A tleap script that builds the chain and sets N, CA, C and O, in Angstrom:
source leaprc.protein.ff14SB
mol = sequence {
  NMET GLU PHE ASN LEU ILE ASN GLY SER TYR
  THR SER ASN GLU ALA MET GLN LEU ILE THR
  LYS ILE ALA GLU THR LYS ILE THR PHE LEU
  GLU SER LYS ILE SER THR PHE GLN ASN GLU
  GLU ASP ILE LYS SER ILE GLU LYS LYS ILE
  ILE ALA LEU GLN GLN ASN LEU MET ALA LEU
  ARG ALA GLU SER THR ASP PRO LEU GLN SER
  PHE HIE ILE SER CYS THR VAL ALA PHE CTHR
}
set mol.1.N position { 90.358 151.878 10.743 }
set mol.1.CA position { 91.523 152.340 10.132 }
set mol.1.C position { 91.918 151.158 9.064 }
set mol.1.O position { 91.795 149.952 9.276 }
set mol.2.N position { 92.401 151.748 7.916 }
set mol.2.CA position { 92.698 150.838 6.857 }
set mol.2.C position { 94.269 151.140 6.465 }
set mol.2.O position { 94.764 152.267 6.464 }
set mol.3.N position { 94.940 149.957 6.141 }
set mol.3.CA position { 96.252 150.060 5.770 }
set mol.3.C position { 96.340 149.619 4.214 }
set mol.3.O position { 95.941 148.500 3.893 }
set mol.4.N position { 96.813 150.417 3.355 }
set mol.4.CA position { 96.849 149.849 1.920 }
set mol.4.C position { 98.191 149.306 1.763 }
set mol.4.O position { 99.187 150.022 1.661 }
set mol.5.N position { 98.208 148.003 1.745 }
set mol.5.CA position { 99.539 147.261 1.734 }
set mol.5.C position { 100.050 147.163 0.362 }
set mol.5.O position { 101.226 147.431 0.119 }
set mol.6.N position { 99.119 146.745 -0.662 }
set mol.6.CA position { 99.770 146.601 -2.109 }
set mol.6.C position { 98.536 147.126 -3.019 }
set mol.6.O position { 97.361 146.826 -2.808 }
set mol.7.N position { 98.970 147.912 -4.004 }
set mol.7.CA position { 98.088 148.369 -5.059 }
set mol.7.C position { 98.803 148.716 -6.358 }
set mol.7.O position { 99.275 149.832 -6.575 }
set mol.8.N position { 98.852 147.730 -7.177 }
set mol.8.CA position { 99.584 147.959 -8.515 }
set mol.8.C position { 99.574 146.874 -9.329 }
set mol.8.O position { 99.132 145.781 -8.975 }
set mol.9.N position { 100.147 147.164 -10.664 }
set mol.9.CA position { 100.214 146.191 -11.655 }
set mol.9.C position { 101.700 145.510 -11.664 }
set mol.9.O position { 102.707 146.177 -11.426 }
set mol.10.N position { 101.731 144.241 -11.935 }
set mol.10.CA position { 102.994 143.581 -11.824 }
set mol.10.C position { 103.037 142.596 -13.006 }
set mol.10.O position { 101.990 142.215 -13.528 }
set mol.11.N position { 104.309 142.162 -13.450 }
set mol.11.CA position { 104.418 141.092 -14.353 }
set mol.11.C position { 104.047 139.819 -13.753 }
set mol.11.O position { 103.869 139.763 -12.537 }
set mol.12.N position { 103.917 138.819 -14.471 }
set mol.12.CA position { 103.611 137.504 -13.773 }
set mol.12.C position { 104.814 137.005 -12.734 }
set mol.12.O position { 104.575 136.468 -11.653 }
set mol.13.N position { 105.952 137.236 -13.171 }
set mol.13.CA position { 107.202 136.898 -12.381 }
set mol.13.C position { 107.113 137.682 -11.038 }
set mol.13.O position { 107.167 137.123 -9.943 }
set mol.14.N position { 106.963 139.096 -11.224 }
set mol.14.CA position { 106.927 139.928 -10.115 }
set mol.14.C position { 105.810 139.540 -9.124 }
set mol.14.O position { 105.990 139.479 -7.907 }
set mol.15.N position { 104.702 139.296 -9.715 }
set mol.15.CA position { 103.530 138.979 -8.986 }
set mol.15.C position { 103.709 137.697 -8.098 }
set mol.15.O position { 103.378 137.616 -6.915 }
set mol.16.N position { 104.254 136.760 -8.814 }
set mol.16.CA position { 104.513 135.423 -8.171 }
set mol.16.C position { 105.577 135.656 -7.072 }
set mol.16.O position { 105.462 135.082 -5.989 }
set mol.17.N position { 106.600 136.480 -7.329 }
set mol.17.CA position { 107.618 136.811 -6.174 }
set mol.17.C position { 106.887 137.350 -4.969 }
set mol.17.O position { 107.085 136.847 -3.863 }
set mol.18.N position { 106.051 138.353 -5.141 }
set mol.18.CA position { 105.515 139.111 -4.123 }
set mol.18.C position { 104.453 138.192 -3.380 }
set mol.18.O position { 104.431 138.194 -2.149 }
set mol.19.N position { 103.620 137.448 -4.073 }
set mol.19.CA position { 102.536 136.629 -3.356 }
set mol.19.C position { 103.298 135.562 -2.649 }
set mol.19.O position { 102.927 135.246 -1.518 }
set mol.20.N position { 104.438 134.907 -3.254 }
set mol.20.CA position { 105.085 133.804 -2.616 }
set mol.20.C position { 105.555 134.449 -1.301 }
set mol.20.O position { 105.203 133.957 -0.229 }
set mol.21.N position { 106.330 135.520 -1.355 }
set mol.21.CA position { 106.926 136.074 -0.038 }
set mol.21.C position { 105.884 136.288 0.871 }
set mol.21.O position { 106.121 135.955 2.032 }
set mol.22.N position { 104.746 136.783 0.608 }
set mol.22.CA position { 103.602 137.079 1.539 }
set mol.22.C position { 103.035 135.662 2.161 }
set mol.22.O position { 102.751 135.496 3.347 }
set mol.23.N position { 102.937 134.766 1.213 }
set mol.23.CA position { 102.379 133.398 1.716 }
set mol.23.C position { 103.578 132.749 2.735 }
set mol.23.O position { 103.313 132.253 3.830 }
set mol.24.N position { 104.782 132.835 2.233 }
set mol.24.CA position { 105.850 132.254 3.037 }
set mol.24.C position { 105.885 132.861 4.446 }
set mol.24.O position { 106.056 132.146 5.434 }
set mol.25.N position { 105.719 134.212 4.525 }
set mol.25.CA position { 105.727 134.771 5.766 }
set mol.25.C position { 104.632 134.469 6.739 }
set mol.25.O position { 104.775 134.330 7.954 }
set mol.26.N position { 103.431 134.377 5.999 }
set mol.26.CA position { 102.231 134.097 6.782 }
set mol.26.C position { 102.374 132.474 7.362 }
set mol.26.O position { 102.062 132.168 8.513 }
set mol.27.N position { 102.844 131.609 6.460 }
set mol.27.CA position { 103.070 130.256 7.016 }
set mol.27.C position { 104.140 130.215 8.055 }
set mol.27.O position { 104.020 129.423 8.990 }
set mol.28.N position { 105.134 130.969 7.974 }
set mol.28.CA position { 106.128 131.010 8.980 }
set mol.28.C position { 105.625 131.537 10.401 }
set mol.28.O position { 106.017 131.124 11.492 }
set mol.29.N position { 104.780 132.425 10.194 }
set mol.29.CA position { 103.860 133.002 11.310 }
set mol.29.C position { 103.025 131.838 12.023 }
set mol.29.O position { 103.099 131.549 13.217 }
set mol.30.N position { 102.281 131.277 11.138 }
set mol.30.CA position { 101.411 130.116 11.605 }
set mol.30.C position { 102.220 129.070 12.142 }
set mol.30.O position { 101.820 128.570 13.194 }
set mol.31.N position { 103.327 128.614 11.614 }
set mol.31.CA position { 104.213 127.660 12.229 }
set mol.31.C position { 104.744 127.957 13.680 }
set mol.31.O position { 104.903 127.110 14.559 }
set mol.32.N position { 104.998 129.341 13.783 }
set mol.32.CA position { 105.418 129.629 15.044 }
set mol.32.C position { 104.426 129.706 16.146 }
set mol.32.O position { 104.795 129.665 17.320 }
set mol.33.N position { 103.111 129.822 15.790 }
set mol.33.CA position { 101.946 129.710 16.716 }
set mol.33.C position { 101.759 128.293 17.083 }
set mol.33.O position { 101.354 128.017 18.212 }
set mol.34.N position { 102.027 127.356 16.203 }
set mol.34.CA position { 101.789 125.984 16.531 }
set mol.34.C position { 102.649 125.576 17.860 }
set mol.34.O position { 102.117 124.897 18.739 }
set mol.35.N position { 103.817 125.960 17.954 }
set mol.35.CA position { 104.559 125.639 19.294 }
set mol.35.C position { 104.022 126.316 20.493 }
set mol.35.O position { 104.444 125.926 21.581 }
set mol.36.N position { 103.175 127.251 20.458 }
set mol.36.CA position { 102.665 127.957 21.523 }
set mol.36.C position { 101.208 127.253 21.945 }
set mol.36.O position { 100.606 127.605 22.960 }
set mol.37.N position { 100.781 126.357 21.163 }
set mol.37.CA position { 99.455 125.706 21.414 }
set mol.37.C position { 99.636 124.313 22.019 }
set mol.37.O position { 100.524 123.570 21.601 }
set mol.38.N position { 98.854 123.975 22.939 }
set mol.38.CA position { 98.841 122.615 23.525 }
set mol.38.C position { 97.632 121.745 23.091 }
set mol.38.O position { 97.659 120.515 23.146 }
set mol.39.N position { 96.538 122.487 22.642 }
set mol.39.CA position { 95.314 121.798 22.134 }
set mol.39.C position { 95.409 121.413 20.891 }
set mol.39.O position { 95.771 122.221 20.036 }
set mol.40.N position { 95.105 120.126 20.575 }
set mol.40.CA position { 95.364 119.547 19.350 }
set mol.40.C position { 94.336 120.215 18.229 }
set mol.40.O position { 94.687 120.354 17.058 }
set mol.41.N position { 93.328 120.520 18.603 }
set mol.41.CA position { 92.154 121.132 17.855 }
set mol.41.C position { 92.815 122.460 17.212 }
set mol.41.O position { 92.718 122.710 16.010 }
set mol.42.N position { 93.427 123.200 18.040 }
set mol.42.CA position { 94.048 124.551 17.624 }
set mol.42.C position { 95.191 124.230 16.670 }
set mol.42.O position { 95.341 124.855 15.619 }
set mol.43.N position { 95.925 123.324 17.028 }
set mol.43.CA position { 97.076 122.839 16.075 }
set mol.43.C position { 96.533 122.418 14.668 }
set mol.43.O position { 96.956 122.928 13.631 }
set mol.44.N position { 95.573 121.459 14.706 }
set mol.44.CA position { 95.063 121.022 13.354 }
set mol.44.C position { 94.356 122.107 12.624 }
set mol.44.O position { 94.336 122.015 11.397 }
set mol.45.N position { 93.757 123.147 13.203 }
set mol.45.CA position { 93.233 124.407 12.536 }
set mol.45.C position { 94.393 125.181 11.793 }
set mol.45.O position { 94.363 125.635 10.649 }
set mol.46.N position { 95.359 125.222 12.656 }
set mol.46.CA position { 96.666 126.074 11.892 }
set mol.46.C position { 97.118 125.234 10.873 }
set mol.46.O position { 97.371 125.752 9.786 }
set mol.47.N position { 97.276 123.945 11.036 }
set mol.47.CA position { 97.926 123.117 9.967 }
set mol.47.C position { 96.891 123.186 8.771 }
set mol.47.O position { 97.404 123.267 7.655 }
set mol.48.N position { 95.569 123.166 8.837 }
set mol.48.CA position { 94.790 123.456 7.736 }
set mol.48.C position { 94.935 124.619 7.070 }
set mol.48.O position { 94.879 124.620 5.840 }
set mol.49.N position { 95.140 125.759 7.778 }
set mol.49.CA position { 95.454 127.027 7.190 }
set mol.49.C position { 96.691 126.988 6.385 }
set mol.49.O position { 96.750 127.585 5.310 }
set mol.50.N position { 97.606 126.362 6.822 }
set mol.50.CA position { 98.943 126.303 6.195 }
set mol.50.C position { 98.701 125.541 4.817 }
set mol.50.O position { 99.080 126.049 3.762 }
set mol.51.N position { 98.112 124.408 4.855 }
set mol.51.CA position { 97.861 123.652 3.777 }
set mol.51.C position { 97.046 124.429 2.701 }
set mol.51.O position { 97.335 124.328 1.508 }
set mol.52.N position { 96.035 125.197 3.141 }
set mol.52.CA position { 95.293 125.937 2.138 }
set mol.52.C position { 95.983 127.040 1.557 }
set mol.52.O position { 95.722 127.386 0.405 }
set mol.53.N position { 96.904 127.668 2.299 }
set mol.53.CA position { 97.775 128.718 1.704 }
set mol.53.C position { 98.755 128.013 0.618 }
set mol.53.O position { 98.937 128.563 -0.468 }
set mol.54.N position { 99.336 126.873 0.913 }
set mol.54.CA position { 100.051 126.122 0.042 }
set mol.54.C position { 99.494 125.764 -1.256 }
set mol.54.O position { 100.105 125.845 -2.322 }
set mol.55.N position { 98.154 125.315 -1.083 }
set mol.55.CA position { 97.385 124.868 -2.254 }
set mol.55.C position { 97.028 126.074 -3.082 }
set mol.55.O position { 97.042 125.967 -4.308 }
set mol.56.N position { 96.715 127.194 -2.514 }
set mol.56.CA position { 96.347 128.343 -3.185 }
set mol.56.C position { 97.574 128.894 -3.999 }
set mol.56.O position { 97.428 129.374 -5.123 }
set mol.57.N position { 98.708 128.804 -3.412 }
set mol.57.CA position { 99.932 129.287 -4.005 }
set mol.57.C position { 100.223 128.409 -5.224 }
set mol.57.O position { 100.627 128.897 -6.280 }
set mol.58.N position { 100.003 127.076 -5.047 }
set mol.58.CA position { 100.345 126.219 -6.214 }
set mol.58.C position { 99.282 126.451 -7.338 }
set mol.58.O position { 99.635 126.436 -8.517 }
set mol.59.N position { 97.939 126.673 -6.965 }
set mol.59.CA position { 97.086 126.982 -8.087 }
set mol.59.C position { 97.415 128.204 -8.851 }
set mol.59.O position { 97.332 128.264 -10.077 }
set mol.60.N position { 97.816 129.244 -8.037 }
set mol.60.CA position { 98.206 130.428 -8.662 }
set mol.60.C position { 99.390 130.351 -9.541 }
set mol.60.O position { 99.414 131.063 -10.545 }
set mol.61.N position { 100.363 129.573 -9.274 }
set mol.61.CA position { 101.508 129.254 -10.060 }
set mol.61.C position { 101.197 128.595 -11.313 }
set mol.61.O position { 101.857 128.807 -12.330 }
set mol.62.N position { 100.133 127.738 -11.266 }
set mol.62.CA position { 99.859 126.870 -12.423 }
set mol.62.C position { 99.065 127.874 -13.445 }
set mol.62.O position { 99.046 127.629 -14.651 }
set mol.63.N position { 98.470 128.912 -12.939 }
set mol.63.CA position { 97.810 129.771 -13.871 }
set mol.63.C position { 98.619 130.939 -14.399 }
set mol.63.O position { 98.240 131.566 -15.389 }
set mol.64.N position { 99.714 131.231 -13.756 }
set mol.64.CA position { 100.538 132.345 -14.181 }
set mol.64.C position { 101.877 131.986 -14.810 }
set mol.64.O position { 102.948 132.411 -14.378 }
set mol.65.N position { 101.730 131.069 -15.995 }
set mol.65.CA position { 102.732 130.531 -16.659 }
set mol.65.C position { 103.215 131.448 -17.876 }
set mol.65.O position { 104.281 131.237 -18.456 }
set mol.66.N position { 102.371 132.448 -18.201 }
set mol.66.CA position { 102.552 133.395 -19.370 }
set mol.66.C position { 103.516 134.596 -18.789 }
set mol.66.O position { 103.094 135.399 -17.956 }
set mol.67.N position { 104.666 134.630 -19.242 }
set mol.67.CA position { 105.723 135.690 -18.609 }
set mol.67.C position { 105.078 137.078 -19.052 }
set mol.67.O position { 105.278 138.123 -18.433 }
set mol.68.N position { 104.300 136.978 -20.164 }
set mol.68.CA position { 103.745 138.390 -20.676 }
set mol.68.C position { 102.490 138.804 -19.913 }
set mol.68.O position { 102.010 139.931 -20.042 }
set mol.69.N position { 102.032 137.985 -19.214 }
set mol.69.CA position { 100.791 138.140 -18.363 }
set mol.69.C position { 101.056 139.206 -17.359 }
set mol.69.O position { 102.127 139.170 -16.752 }
set mol.70.N position { 100.230 140.111 -17.129 }
set mol.70.CA position { 100.279 141.087 -16.026 }
set mol.70.C position { 99.120 140.863 -14.976 }
set mol.70.O position { 98.026 140.420 -15.327 }
set mol.71.N position { 99.408 141.181 -13.716 }
set mol.71.CA position { 98.320 141.007 -12.748 }
set mol.71.C position { 98.289 142.359 -12.002 }
set mol.71.O position { 99.330 143.012 -11.925 }
set mol.72.N position { 97.092 142.829 -11.426 }
set mol.72.CA position { 96.805 143.808 -10.682 }
set mol.72.C position { 96.485 143.218 -9.394 }
set mol.72.O position { 95.511 142.482 -9.236 }
set mol.73.N position { 97.411 143.582 -8.345 }
set mol.73.CA position { 97.272 143.169 -7.082 }
set mol.73.C position { 96.781 144.441 -6.129 }
set mol.73.O position { 97.344 145.535 -6.093 }
set mol.74.N position { 95.671 144.077 -5.406 }
set mol.74.CA position { 95.257 145.092 -4.450 }
set mol.74.C position { 94.993 144.415 -3.155 }
set mol.74.O position { 94.300 143.401 -3.075 }
set mol.75.N position { 95.650 145.090 -1.980 }
set mol.75.CA position { 95.425 144.439 -0.798 }
set mol.75.C position { 95.308 145.543 0.276 }
set mol.75.O position { 96.247 146.326 0.423 }
set mol.76.N position { 94.272 145.630 0.981 }
set mol.76.CA position { 94.035 146.638 2.075 }
set mol.76.C position { 93.554 145.845 3.240 }
set mol.76.O position { 92.648 145.014 3.171 }
set mol.77.N position { 94.262 146.174 4.383 }
set mol.77.CA position { 93.945 145.515 5.631 }
set mol.77.C position { 93.187 146.502 6.452 }
set mol.77.O position { 93.667 147.595 6.754 }
set mol.78.N position { 91.937 146.088 6.829 }
set mol.78.CA position { 91.141 146.961 7.697 }
set mol.78.C position { 91.249 146.448 9.114 }
set mol.78.O position { 91.153 145.248 9.372 }
set mol.79.N position { 91.457 147.407 10.054 }
set mol.79.CA position { 91.551 147.209 11.415 }
set mol.79.C position { 90.209 147.631 12.004 }
set mol.79.O position { 89.816 148.798 11.995 }
set mol.80.N position { 89.536 146.608 12.515 }
set mol.80.CA position { 88.206 146.967 13.196 }
set mol.80.C position { 88.226 146.600 14.711 }
set mol.80.O position { 87.239 146.820 15.413 }
savepdb mol mol.pdb
quit
């Protein structure tokens, strides 16, 4: 089964708002999982995922400085 989450064109500002909210939600989800783990390896793995999300978001912000630029965002979640 597939779930079409996003499929559309957005202004630079709209795209950044949408991606930022998705990244923030994922980070909050990962942070909530940290408190359930006692294994240090699992905690470090989640922390690396959070850092990667933050770095990717910063890189996207650096590239989307033109307010006239538009982005096409497509995101489909596949449940297997």
